[in-house]
C-alpha positions as CSV (number, residue, x, y, z in Angstrom):
1,M,11.4,-28.2,-5.9
2,W,14.0,-30.2,-4.1
3,L,12.9,-32.2,-1.1
4,R,15.6,-33.4,1.3
5,E,15.6,-34.2,4.9
6,N,17.1,-30.9,6.0
7,L,16.5,-28.8,2.9
8,E,13.5,-26.7,2.0
9,F,14.5,-24.9,-1.2
10,R,11.7,-23.4,-3.4
11,D,12.2,-23.2,-7.1
12,N,10.5,-20.4,-9.0
13,E,7.0,-20.8,-10.6
14,I,6.1,-24.4,-10.4
15,G,4.9,-25.7,-13.8
16,N,7.3,-23.3,-15.5
17,K,10.6,-24.2,-14.0
18,R,14.0,-24.0,-15.5
19,R,15.0,-27.6,-15.1
20,S,18.0,-27.7,-17.5
21,E,21.3,-29.2,-16.4
22,E,22.8,-25.8,-16.9
23,A,20.6,-24.4,-14.2
24,Q,22.3,-26.5,-11.6
25,D,25.5,-24.5,-12.1
26,L,23.8,-21.2,-11.6
27,L,24.2,-19.3,-8.3
28,T,21.2,-19.0,-5.9
29,T,20.7,-16.9,-2.8
30,A,19.6,-18.9,0.3
31,F,19.2,-18.9,4.0
32,V,21.4,-21.4,5.9
33,R,21.2,-22.4,9.6
34,T,24.3,-24.0,11.1
35,S,25.2,-25.4,14.5
36,E,28.5,-23.6,14.5
37,T,29.5,-20.2,13.0
38,L,29.6,-20.4,9.2
39,T,32.8,-19.0,7.7
40,E,33.9,-18.0,4.3
41,D,36.5,-20.8,4.5
42,M,33.8,-23.4,5.0
43,L,32.1,-22.3,1.9
44,L,35.2,-21.8,-0.2
45,E,35.3,-25.3,-1.7
46,Y,31.6,-25.1,-2.6
47,G,31.9,-21.7,-4.4
48,G,29.8,-20.0,-1.8
49,K,29.9,-16.5,-0.3
50,I,28.3,-15.1,2.9
51,Y,26.4,-11.8,2.5
52,A,24.8,-11.6,6.0
53,Q,24.9,-13.4,9.3
54,L,22.5,-13.0,12.3
55,G,23.3,-15.6,14.9
56,D,23.1,-19.1,13.4
57,V,21.2,-17.9,10.3
58,S,23.3,-16.7,7.3
59,I,22.4,-15.5,3.8
60,I,24.7,-17.0,1.2
61,T,25.1,-17.4,-2.5
62,I,26.1,-20.8,-3.8
63,P,26.0,-22.8,-7.1
64,M,22.9,-24.8,-7.2
65,S,24.9,-27.9,-8.1
66,Q,26.7,-27.6,-4.7
67,I,23.6,-27.4,-2.4
68,G,23.4,-31.2,-2.1
69,K,27.1,-31.3,-1.0
70,L,26.5,-28.4,1.4
71,I,23.8,-30.1,3.3
72,E,25.9,-33.1,3.9
73,I,28.1,-31.0,6.2
74,P,27.1,-32.0,9.8
75,S,26.9,-28.4,11.0
76,V,24.5,-27.4,8.3
77,L,21.0,-27.9,9.8
78,R,18.8,-26.3,7.2
79,V,19.0,-24.5,3.8
80,E,15.9,-22.6,2.6
81,A,14.8,-20.1,0.0
82,N,11.5,-19.1,-1.4
83,K,10.4,-17.7,-4.7
84,R,10.2,-14.0,-5.6
85,A,7.3,-12.0,-4.4
86,D,4.6,-10.2,-6.4
87,V,3.3,-6.7,-6.0
88,M,0.0,-6.4,-4.1
89,L,-2.1,-4.1,-6.1
90,D,-5.8,-4.8,-6.1
91,T,-7.0,-5.6,-9.6
92,V,-10.5,-4.2,-9.4
93,P,-11.2,-0.6,-10.7
94,L,-9.5,1.7,-8.2
95,V,-11.4,4.6,-6.8
96,S,-10.7,7.6,-4.5
97,N,-11.8,11.0,-3.5
98,I,-9.2,13.7,-4.2
99,L,-8.1,14.2,-0.7
100,P,-4.6,14.1,0.7
101,I,-3.6,10.9,2.4
102,Y,-2.8,12.7,5.6
103,E,-6.4,13.7,6.0
104,N,-7.1,10.0,6.8
105,T,-4.3,10.2,9.5
106,P,-4.3,13.0,12.0
107,E,-2.0,15.7,10.9
108,H,0.0,17.8,13.4
109,S,3.0,19.9,13.5
110,A,4.8,18.1,16.2
111,F,5.8,14.9,14.3
112,T,6.6,14.7,10.6
113,G,9.1,11.9,10.4
114,S,12.1,14.1,10.9
115,G,15.1,12.2,12.2
116,V,13.6,8.8,11.1
117,V,14.6,6.6,8.2
118,V,11.7,5.1,6.2
119,G,12.6,2.3,3.9
120,L,10.7,0.6,1.1
121,V,11.6,-2.6,-0.8
122,D,9.5,-2.4,-4.0
123,V,9.5,-2.1,-7.8
124,G,9.1,0.7,-10.3
125,F,10.6,3.7,-8.4
126,D,10.7,7.0,-10.2
127,L,13.7,8.5,-8.4
128,T,13.1,12.0,-9.9
129,H,9.5,12.5,-8.8
130,P,9.2,15.9,-7.0
131,T,7.4,14.3,-4.1
132,F,10.7,12.9,-2.9
133,Y,12.0,16.4,-2.4
134,N,11.3,18.3,0.9
135,N,9.0,21.0,-0.7
136,V,8.2,23.0,-3.7
137,S,11.6,24.7,-3.7
138,R,13.2,21.3,-3.9
139,S,16.0,22.5,-1.6
140,E,16.6,19.0,-0.2
141,Y,16.5,15.6,-2.0
142,R,15.3,13.0,0.6
143,I,16.3,9.7,-1.0
144,K,19.6,9.1,0.7
145,A,20.5,5.6,-0.4
146,F,19.3,3.3,-3.2
147,W,20.1,-0.3,-4.0
148,D,18.8,-1.4,-7.4
149,Q,18.9,-5.2,-7.3
150,L,18.3,-5.3,-11.1
151,A,21.0,-2.9,-12.1
152,K,24.1,-4.1,-13.9
153,R,26.8,-4.8,-11.3
154,D,30.2,-3.1,-11.4
155,E,33.5,-4.2,-9.8
156,T,32.8,-2.4,-6.5
157,S,29.3,-3.9,-6.0
158,T,30.1,-7.6,-6.4
159,E,31.7,-7.9,-3.0
160,K,28.9,-6.2,-1.1
161,F,25.8,-7.5,-3.0
162,P,25.0,-10.7,-4.7
163,V,23.0,-8.7,-7.3
164,G,22.6,-5.2,-8.5
165,R,24.3,-1.9,-7.5
166,E,24.2,0.7,-4.8
167,F,23.8,4.4,-5.3
168,V,24.5,6.8,-2.4
169,T,24.9,10.3,-3.7
170,E,22.1,12.5,-4.9
171,S,23.7,13.0,-8.3
172,D,24.2,9.2,-8.8
173,I,20.7,8.4,-7.7
174,L,19.1,11.1,-9.9
175,A,21.3,10.1,-12.8
176,Q,19.5,6.7,-12.8
177,G,16.2,8.4,-13.4
178,C,14.3,5.4,-12.4
179,A,14.8,1.8,-11.2
180,T,15.8,-0.7,-13.9
181,D,12.2,-1.8,-14.1
182,G,10.8,1.8,-13.8
183,K,9.4,2.0,-17.3
184,V,7.2,-1.1,-16.9
185,Q,6.5,-0.9,-13.1
186,T,5.3,1.9,-11.0
187,H,4.2,0.3,-7.7
188,G,7.1,1.6,-5.6
189,T,6.6,5.2,-6.7
190,H,3.0,5.0,-5.4
191,T,3.8,3.2,-2.1
192,A,6.8,5.5,-1.3
193,G,4.7,8.6,-2.0
194,I,2.1,7.3,0.5
195,A,4.6,6.7,3.3
196,V,7.0,9.6,2.8
197,G,6.0,11.9,-0.1
198,S,6.0,15.7,0.4
199,G,3.1,16.1,-2.0
200,F,5.2,18.8,-3.8
201,D,2.6,21.3,-5.2
202,L,-0.5,19.2,-4.6
203,P,-2.3,18.1,-1.4
204,Y,-1.4,14.4,-1.8
205,R,1.2,14.5,0.9
206,G,2.5,11.3,2.5
207,I,2.6,10.6,6.2
208,A,6.2,11.0,7.3
209,Y,6.9,13.8,4.8
210,E,10.2,15.0,6.5
211,S,11.8,11.6,7.0
212,D,14.9,10.3,5.3
213,I,14.2,7.8,2.5
214,C,16.1,4.6,1.7
215,L,14.9,2.5,-1.2
216,V,15.7,-1.0,-2.5
217,A,14.4,-2.0,-5.9
218,N,13.9,-5.7,-5.8
219,A,12.7,-8.3,-8.4
220,V,9.2,-9.7,-8.6
221,T,8.0,-12.5,-10.9
222,S,7.1,-10.1,-13.7
223,D,10.7,-8.7,-13.7
224,T,12.3,-11.8,-15.3
225,A,12.9,-9.9,-18.6
226,F,15.5,-7.8,-16.7
227,I,17.3,-10.7,-15.2
228,D,20.2,-12.4,-17.0
229,A,19.8,-16.2,-17.3
230,Q,22.8,-16.9,-15.2
231,D,21.4,-14.7,-12.3
232,Y,17.9,-16.1,-12.4
233,Y,18.1,-18.1,-9.2
234,L,19.9,-15.3,-7.2
235,Y,16.5,-13.6,-6.7
236,T,14.7,-15.2,-3.8
237,S,13.2,-14.4,-0.5
238,A,16.7,-14.3,0.9
239,T,17.6,-11.5,-1.6
240,D,14.6,-9.6,-0.3
241,A,15.8,-10.1,3.3
242,L,19.2,-8.6,2.3
243,G,17.2,-5.6,1.0
244,F,15.6,-5.2,4.4
245,K,19.0,-5.5,6.1
246,Y,20.5,-2.9,3.8
247,I,17.9,-0.4,4.9
248,F,18.3,-1.1,8.6
249,D,22.1,-1.0,8.3
250,Y,21.9,2.4,6.6
251,A,19.7,3.7,9.4
252,E,22.1,2.4,12.0
253,Q,25.0,4.1,10.3
254,Q,23.0,7.4,10.5
255,G,22.1,6.8,14.2
256,K,18.4,7.0,13.4
257,P,15.4,4.7,14.0
258,C,13.9,3.0,11.0
259,V,10.7,1.5,9.7
260,V,10.6,-0.7,6.6
261,S,7.5,-1.1,4.5
262,F,7.1,-4.2,2.2
263,S,4.1,-4.2,-0.1
264,E,4.8,-7.4,-1.9
265,G,4.0,-11.0,-1.1
266,Y,3.9,-14.6,-2.3
267,T,1.5,-17.5,-1.7
268,P,3.6,-19.6,0.7
269,Y,4.0,-23.2,0.0
270,M,3.1,-23.6,3.7
271,D,3.0,-20.4,5.5
272,D,4.5,-21.7,8.8
273,D,7.4,-23.4,7.0
274,D,9.4,-20.3,6.1
275,L,11.4,-20.8,9.2
276,L,14.8,-19.2,8.4
277,Y,13.1,-16.3,6.7
278,N,11.1,-15.6,9.8
279,N,14.1,-16.2,12.1
280,F,16.2,-13.7,10.1
281,L,13.5,-11.1,10.2
282,E,13.1,-11.5,14.0
283,R,16.8,-11.0,14.5
284,L,16.9,-8.1,12.0
285,T,14.3,-6.1,13.9
286,G,14.5,-4.7,17.4
287,P,14.4,-1.4,19.3
288,G,13.9,1.3,16.6
289,R,13.9,-1.3,13.8
290,I,10.4,-2.1,12.7
291,F,9.3,-4.2,9.8
292,L,5.8,-4.1,8.2
293,A,4.3,-6.3,5.4
294,S,1.1,-6.2,3.4
295,A,-1.5,-8.9,4.2
296,G,-2.4,-9.4,0.6
297,N,-5.4,-9.0,-1.6
298,E,-6.5,-12.6,-1.6
299,S,-10.1,-12.4,-0.2
300,R,-11.7,-11.9,-3.7
301,A,-11.7,-15.6,-4.1
302,L,-12.7,-18.7,-2.0
303,T,-9.4,-20.3,-0.9
304,Y,-10.0,-22.6,2.0
305,I,-11.8,-25.8,3.0
306,D,-12.0,-26.9,6.6
307,K,-12.9,-30.4,7.7
308,P,-12.9,-30.7,11.5
309,I,-12.6,-33.9,13.5
310,G,-15.9,-35.6,13.6
311,K,-17.0,-34.5,10.1
312,E,-16.9,-37.3,7.5
313,Q,-16.1,-35.2,4.4
314,A,-15.7,-31.7,3.1
315,G,-15.0,-30.4,-0.4
316,A,-15.4,-27.7,-3.1
317,F,-14.8,-27.3,-6.8
318,L,-11.5,-26.3,-8.5
319,K,-11.6,-22.8,-9.9
320,T,-8.6,-21.8,-12.0
321,G,-7.8,-20.8,-15.5
322,G,-4.4,-22.5,-15.2
323,E,-3.3,-25.9,-16.4
324,Y,-1.0,-26.5,-13.5
325,P,-2.7,-25.3,-10.3
326,L,-1.2,-25.9,-6.9
327,Y,-3.2,-26.6,-3.7
328,R,-2.0,-27.5,-0.2
329,I,-3.5,-29.9,2.3
330,K,-2.8,-29.8,6.0
331,S,-3.7,-32.8,8.1
332,N,-2.8,-34.4,11.4
333,E,-2.4,-37.7,9.4
334,P,-3.0,-38.8,5.8
335,P,-6.6,-38.1,4.7
336,T,-8.8,-39.7,2.2
337,L,-8.6,-37.6,-1.0
338,T,-11.1,-37.9,-3.7
339,F,-11.4,-36.1,-7.1
340,Y,-14.9,-36.2,-8.7
341,A,-15.5,-35.1,-12.3
342,Y,-19.0,-34.1,-13.6
343,A,-19.0,-34.7,-17.3
344,E,-22.8,-34.8,-17.4
345,G,-25.4,-33.4,-15.0
346,N,-25.1,-33.3,-11.2
347,T,-23.8,-36.8,-10.6
348,P,-20.1,-37.7,-10.7
349,T,-19.2,-39.5,-13.9
350,H,-15.5,-40.0,-13.1
351,Q,-13.7,-40.5,-9.8
352,L,-10.2,-41.0,-8.4
353,E,-9.8,-41.9,-4.7
354,I,-6.6,-41.9,-2.8
355,A,-7.2,-43.8,0.5
356,A,-5.9,-42.7,3.9
357,N,-3.9,-45.9,4.2
358,D,-2.3,-45.6,0.8
359,E,1.4,-46.1,1.4
360,R,2.3,-43.5,-1.3
361,W,1.3,-40.7,1.1
362,A,4.7,-41.2,2.8
363,G,6.7,-40.4,-0.4
364,V,5.8,-38.9,-3.7
365,L,2.3,-39.8,-4.7
366,I,1.5,-39.7,-8.5
367,D,-1.9,-40.6,-10.0
368,T,-4.2,-39.6,-12.8
369,L,-7.9,-38.8,-13.1
370,F,-9.2,-39.6,-16.6
371,I,-12.2,-37.6,-17.8
372,D,-13.3,-38.8,-21.2
373,N,-10.7,-37.1,-23.5
374,D,-9.2,-35.1,-20.7
375,T,-6.6,-36.0,-18.1
376,L,-5.7,-34.5,-14.7
377,A,-2.4,-35.7,-13.3
378,I,-1.9,-35.4,-9.5
379,V,1.5,-35.2,-7.9
380,I,1.6,-35.0,-4.1
381,N,4.7,-34.3,-1.9
382,N,4.6,-34.1,1.9
383,Y,6.4,-31.6,4.2
384,P,6.5,-31.4,8.0
385,S,5.4,-28.2,9.7
386,A,8.4,-26.3,10.8
387,F,6.8,-23.9,13.3
388,D,4.2,-25.7,15.3
389,Q,5.3,-29.3,14.8
390,Q,1.7,-30.3,14.4
391,G,0.5,-32.1,11.3
392,T,1.9,-32.4,7.8
393,F,1.5,-30.4,4.7
394,Y,0.8,-32.1,1.4
395,M,1.5,-30.1,-1.7
396,V,-1.0,-31.1,-4.4
397,Q,0.3,-30.2,-7.9
398,L,-2.2,-30.8,-10.6
399,H,-1.3,-31.1,-14.3
400,G,-4.2,-30.8,-16.7
401,N,-4.1,-31.4,-20.5
402,K,-5.8,-28.0,-20.7
403,A,-7.0,-25.2,-18.4
404,I,-8.9,-26.7,-15.5
405,N,-11.8,-24.3,-16.1
406,Q,-12.2,-25.6,-19.6
407,M,-12.7,-29.2,-18.3
408,S,-15.9,-30.7,-16.8
409,P,-16.4,-29.4,-13.2
410,I,-14.0,-31.1,-10.8
411,A,-14.4,-31.3,-7.0
412,I,-11.7,-32.0,-4.5
413,V,-13.0,-33.8,-1.4
414,I,-11.1,-34.5,1.8
415,G,-12.3,-37.2,4.2
416,G,-11.5,-39.0,7.4
417,K,-13.7,-38.6,10.5
418,E,-10.8,-38.7,12.9
419,Q,-8.6,-36.2,10.9
420,Q,-8.4,-32.5,11.1
421,V,-7.9,-31.6,7.5
422,S,-7.8,-28.3,5.5
423,V,-7.3,-27.5,1.8
424,I,-5.6,-24.2,1.0
425,G,-5.7,-22.5,-2.4
426,S,-5.0,-18.9,-3.6
427,S,-6.6,-16.2,-5.7
428,S,-5.2,-17.7,-8.8
429,N,-5.7,-21.3,-7.7
430,A,-9.1,-20.8,-6.1
431,L,-12.1,-22.9,-5.0
432,A,-15.8,-22.6,-5.8
433,N,-19.2,-23.7,-4.4
434,L,-21.3,-24.8,-7.4
435,D,-24.9,-26.0,-7.8
436,T,-23.4,-29.0,-9.7
437,D,-23.2,-30.9,-6.4
438,S,-24.3,-29.1,-3.2
439,R,-22.5,-31.6,-1.1
440,W,-19.2,-29.9,-2.0
441,N,-20.0,-26.3,-1.0
442,D,-17.5,-25.9,1.8
443,A,-15.2,-23.3,0.4
444,I,-14.8,-20.1,2.4
445,V,-12.6,-17.0,2.6
446,S,-10.0,-17.8,5.3
447,H,-6.3,-18.5,5.9
448,N,-5.1,-16.4,2.9
449,T,-2.6,-14.0,4.4
450,L,0.5,-14.0,2.1
451,G,4.1,-14.4,3.0
452,P,6.1,-12.8,4.5
453,G,3.0,-11.2,6.2
454,C,1.9,-14.6,7.4
455,L,5.2,-15.0,9.4
456,K,5.6,-14.1,13.1
457,A,8.1,-11.3,12.6
458,P,6.3,-8.6,10.6
459,I,3.6,-6.3,11.7
460,T,1.0,-7.2,9.0
461,V,-1.4,-4.7,7.6
462,G,-4.8,-5.2,6.1
463,S,-7.0,-2.6,4.4
464,I,-10.0,-0.4,5.4
465,T,-12.2,1.3,2.9
466,H,-12.9,5.0,3.3
467,R,-13.4,6.3,-0.3
468,Q,-15.6,4.8,-3.0
469,G,-15.2,7.2,-5.9
470,F,-13.0,9.9,-7.5
471,R,-13.0,12.3,-10.4
472,N,-10.0,11.4,-12.7
473,I,-7.9,13.8,-14.7
474,E,-10.4,13.8,-17.6
475,G,-13.2,14.9,-15.3
476,K,-14.9,11.5,-15.3
477,W,-16.3,10.0,-12.1
478,V,-14.7,6.6,-11.4
479,D,-16.9,4.5,-9.1
480,S,-16.6,0.8,-8.6
481,V,-17.5,-0.8,-5.3
482,Y,-17.9,-4.4,-4.1
483,S,-21.5,-5.4,-3.2
484,N,-20.4,-6.0,0.4
485,E,-18.2,-2.9,0.7
486,E,-19.0,-0.2,3.2
487,S,-17.1,3.0,4.1
488,G,-15.2,2.7,7.3
489,L,-15.1,-1.1,7.3
490,W,-12.8,-3.9,6.1
491,S,-12.0,-3.9,2.4
492,P,-13.5,-7.0,0.8
493,F,-10.2,-7.8,-1.0
494,S,-8.0,-7.6,2.1
495,S,-6.5,-11.0,3.1
496,V,-7.5,-12.5,6.4
497,G,-6.2,-15.0,8.9
498,P,-5.6,-17.1,10.7
499,T,-2.3,-18.5,9.6
500,L,-1.9,-22.2,9.1
501,D,-0.6,-22.5,12.6
502,E,-3.7,-20.6,13.8
503,R,-2.1,-17.2,14.7
504,I,-4.2,-14.1,14.2
505,K,-3.4,-12.0,11.1
506,P,-3.4,-9.2,10.1
507,D,-2.1,-7.3,13.1
508,I,-3.7,-4.0,12.1
509,C,-5.6,-2.3,9.3
510,A,-5.2,1.1,7.6
511,P,-6.8,3.0,4.7
512,G,-5.9,1.1,1.6
513,R,-8.9,1.7,-0.7
514,N,-8.6,4.4,-3.4
515,V,-5.5,6.2,-2.1
516,I,-4.0,9.0,-4.3
517,S,-0.2,9.2,-4.4
518,S,2.7,9.8,-6.8
519,Y,3.1,7.7,-10.0
520,S,6.0,7.0,-12.2
521,S,6.6,9.5,-15.0
522,Y,8.7,6.9,-16.8
523,Y,5.9,4.4,-16.8
524,R,3.5,7.0,-18.0
525,E,5.8,7.8,-20.9
526,E,5.7,4.2,-22.0
527,H,1.9,3.9,-21.3
528,P,0.5,7.3,-22.3
529,T,-3.1,6.0,-22.7
530,A,-3.4,4.2,-19.3
531,T,-4.6,7.3,-17.5
532,N,-8.0,6.3,-16.2
533,N,-6.9,6.4,-12.6
534,D,-4.7,9.5,-12.9
535,V,-6.1,12.5,-11.0
536,A,-3.6,15.2,-11.6
537,N,-0.2,16.1,-13.2
538,T,2.7,18.1,-12.0
539,E,5.1,19.6,-14.5
540,V,8.7,20.2,-13.4
541,D,11.5,21.2,-15.7
542,G,9.4,20.2,-18.7
543,R,8.7,16.7,-17.4
544,I,5.1,15.6,-16.5
545,Y,4.7,13.7,-13.2
546,P,1.4,12.0,-12.6
547,W,-0.7,11.5,-9.4
548,H,-2.8,8.3,-9.4
549,A,-5.4,6.5,-7.4
550,D,-4.8,2.8,-6.4
551,S,-6.2,0.3,-3.9
552,G,-4.9,-2.7,-2.1
553,T,-3.0,-3.7,1.1
554,S,0.0,-2.4,-0.8
555,M,-1.4,1.1,0.0
556,S,-2.4,0.4,3.6
557,C,1.1,-0.9,4.5
558,P,2.9,2.4,3.8
559,V,0.1,4.3,5.6
560,A,0.8,2.3,8.7
561,A,4.6,2.5,8.2
562,G,4.4,6.3,7.9
563,I,2.4,6.5,11.1
564,I,4.9,4.3,12.9
565,A,7.7,6.6,11.6
566,L,5.9,9.5,13.5
567,W,5.8,7.3,16.6
568,L,9.5,6.5,16.3
569,Q,10.2,10.2,16.1
570,A,8.4,10.5,19.5
571,K,10.2,7.4,20.9
572,P,13.1,6.2,18.8
573,D,13.5,2.9,20.7
574,L,10.1,1.5,20.2
575,T,10.1,-2.3,19.6
576,R,7.6,-4.5,17.8
577,N,6.1,-5.5,21.1
578,D,5.8,-1.8,22.2
579,I,3.9,-1.0,19.0
580,M,1.6,-4.0,19.3
581,G,0.7,-2.8,22.8
582,I,0.0,0.7,21.4
583,L,-2.2,-0.8,18.6
584,E,-4.1,-2.9,21.2
585,R,-4.8,0.2,23.4
586,T,-5.5,2.8,20.8
587,S,-6.8,1.3,17.5
588,R,-10.4,2.0,16.4
589,H,-12.8,-0.9,16.4
590,P,-14.8,-0.6,13.1
591,E,-17.2,-3.3,14.0
592,E,-18.1,-3.2,17.7
593,A,-19.8,-6.5,17.7
594,L,-16.5,-8.3,17.0
595,T,-13.8,-9.1,19.6
596,Y,-10.3,-7.7,19.0
597,P,-7.9,-8.8,17.8
598,N,-9.6,-10.8,15.1
599,N,-8.7,-12.2,11.6
600,K,-10.3,-9.4,9.6
601,Y,-9.0,-6.3,11.4
602,G,-6.3,-7.5,13.8
603,Y,-6.4,-4.9,16.6
604,G,-8.6,-2.6,14.4
605,E,-7.8,0.5,12.4
606,I,-4.6,2.3,13.3
607,D,-5.1,5.7,14.9
608,A,-2.0,7.9,14.6
609,Y,-3.0,10.6,17.0
610,R,-4.2,8.3,19.8
611,G,-1.0,6.3,19.4
612,L,1.1,9.4,19.8
613,L,-0.8,10.4,22.9
614,D,-0.3,6.9,24.3
615,I,3.4,7.1,23.7
616,L,3.6,10.4,25.4
617,G,1.6,9.2,28.3
618,A,-1.1,11.8,27.6
619,T,-4.0,9.3,27.3
620,T,-4.3,9.5,31.1
621,I,-5.3,13.1,31.0
622,K,-9.1,13.0,31.1
623,E,-9.6,16.5,29.8
624,I,-7.7,15.8,26.6
625,S,-9.7,14.7,23.5
626,Q,-8.4,11.6,21.8
627,H,-8.8,13.2,18.4
628,E,-7.7,16.4,16.6
629,P,-10.1,19.3,16.1
630,C,-12.2,18.8,13.0
631,D,-12.9,22.5,12.6
632,A,-9.5,24.2,13.3
633,R,-5.8,23.9,12.5
634,I,-3.3,24.7,15.3
635,W,0.4,25.1,15.2
636,A,3.3,26.8,17.1
637,D,5.9,29.0,15.5
638,N,8.5,31.4,16.9
639,G,6.9,31.6,20.3
640,Q,3.4,32.1,18.9
641,L,0.4,29.8,18.9
642,H,-1.6,30.0,15.7
643,I,-5.2,28.9,15.3
644,V,-7.3,29.0,12.1
645,F,-10.9,28.0,12.3
646,T,-12.7,26.4,9.4
647,N,-16.0,27.9,10.6
648,I,-16.0,31.1,12.6
649,P,-17.0,30.3,16.1
650,Q,-20.2,31.8,17.4
651,E,-19.2,31.4,21.1
652,S,-16.0,31.9,22.9
653,V,-13.6,29.0,22.8
654,S,-11.3,27.9,25.6
655,V,-7.6,27.1,25.0
656,T,-5.7,24.9,27.5
657,I,-2.1,23.9,27.1
658,Y,-0.9,20.7,29.0
659,T,2.5,19.1,29.4
660,A,2.6,15.5,28.2
661,G,2.5,14.6,31.9
662,G,-0.9,16.3,32.3
663,S,0.0,19.6,34.1
664,I,-1.7,22.7,32.9
665,V,0.8,25.4,31.9
666,H,-1.5,27.9,30.2
667,Q,-5.2,28.7,29.9
668,T,-7.0,31.4,28.0
669,S,-10.0,31.9,25.7
670,I,-10.7,33.1,22.2
671,N,-13.6,35.6,21.6
672,R,-16.4,34.5,19.3
673,G,-16.3,35.8,15.7
674,L,-12.6,35.4,15.1
675,Q,-11.4,33.0,12.3
676,K,-7.6,33.5,12.7
677,V,-5.9,33.9,16.0
678,T,-2.3,34.4,17.0
679,M,-1.4,34.5,20.6
680,P,2.0,34.6,22.5
681,L,3.0,31.3,24.2
682,P,4.1,31.4,27.8
683,T,7.7,30.8,28.5
684,L,8.0,27.0,28.3
685,G,10.8,24.5,28.2
686,K,11.6,22.6,25.0
687,G,9.3,19.6,24.5
688,I,6.0,18.3,23.4
689,Y,2.8,20.0,24.7
690,V,-0.9,19.2,24.2
691,V,-3.3,22.0,23.1
692,Q,-7.0,21.4,24.0
693,L,-9.3,23.6,21.9
694,G,-12.6,23.8,23.7
695,T,-14.5,20.5,23.3
696,S,-13.6,20.1,19.6
697,G,-10.3,18.3,20.1
698,S,-6.6,18.4,20.9
699,T,-3.4,18.7,19.0
700,L,0.3,18.3,19.7
701,I,2.8,21.1,19.4
702,R,6.6,21.1,19.6
703,I,8.4,23.9,21.4
């Protein structure tokens, strides 16, 4: 990592960096903020190129050896890039009932995503999966544009993209078969199926199943095998941002509203320091341009220590299988930092204290804890907060001579009665409360929302559990549940807030536990025995396409994105603020004892139907139920209203049709004993109407 006065550039994978001199001549992709409009001519002498500009923030490529010269230009205020993200699948056994995803979200005939673009930036797309066609007849292929950032570039793509190639015709997209990483990754096939899949010949239909699809296959940390050495540093958070822009630009060209779902994330070095990334996302979104990100699956581990003002000390034990873990400290001024090692019993045998008045806090602080035959080197850099301008972050990089968990127990303790101090870890660099020394049992689950979900711009999605078991394709019941997991409540893996500048996250929750969706046939060919979570197969033209159960906020994010696509169909100019208002007014509160929003659920669990009614102004009609009928399906077709009951009614049932404004336009009743009813609709103008079926619920129809 470079550290300069006006530069925050993040190298990839600390402890495993490419630090060769040759790397300094490689291109990288970065955000740049300037006080005057950045031009190609200004970058010419540095070998740079502009790929996007939104106000004073640009995305450029530039040789790494030229960054130091670039920041010397007076008009260049900041240069920033972050590492590649990781996919957000939960790693615990994944379970689900074999139910279509749309049964968790109210289904209705009025809104299906038609006329809306749903975009996903992800990995492992199977472009041939039949769920990406409109129906069983496959009369329309719905993936309209595809940028594979890992694909080999051709002469036409180098001017438009810093990496990869674009494919915009059906034949060209299908000719690829899968994304470059599609034989080793499958995450994107699953998330896309949740948001937009048709379900093909099975009931695992996605939410916005008639929307147009635009995909970007990006690079995650496990994709390095597909990246040429000279292109290694071109894949950053800025490259991801170009992927988001690509999707929004496509939607704008089509004149359609758009929602983008991003089910990846990274542990931010300091989650309120990704300033230009956030600024770019804020400018990229707007009316009819909505961006969602997963919260992360970080709550499986203790990751946070808080020492408030007035408390002398707080601490916990290091818990990581790595040799080079990274922790962050946030403090309003330098704290006292002590490392205790317990080579024997419950009393510290070795100690290293770095005092609050140590002058090294102002620069790069290097020291070593010696533990018999083991060593733990400590390197600390400091970074100012870029968002709230309160306090300083200290990045604590540890270097053990072997894995930390193989050493004697080591506690990290922060002190200073007048300081507000916190320690932040991650699921891979976690903390623990041990009986070794009960004084240092202050680790909790908190402040672990991943980037970019921790930024201000995205609508960030956490997970709700609804299903706890499923029967796989071999007929075996798969059931694995956390001890504190309950149906209808927060999933215990789902990341929580607040952010480090104390904003509430996530913004909303959606079903993310045990969701069944499409899976990559190319991955399955390469991994034929990894089928424990497969629930079904579809055969098309001799090729086997699997359907698979997965869990994580990766799954909840496309659920919410698909719902918002339905909302955009109803009102194409919705903004982020509009949607936040809808969420506040209509979301379900899983735990009534809590106040909302909060750092587990945000505003609660997203409710597609109540949100639609809110958008249409129908929530003011007292006679309309805020849920769909649980015992009947209703739809309109060719001037007829069709009603099919699950259970034959034993009493007559009233039917009332309202305009979205609340006026009654038709009333009738259905005699008892009928299961299927077809009745002529009155002459009505085109629009959306609400059908109230007795007291069992209401539904929307389009005429």
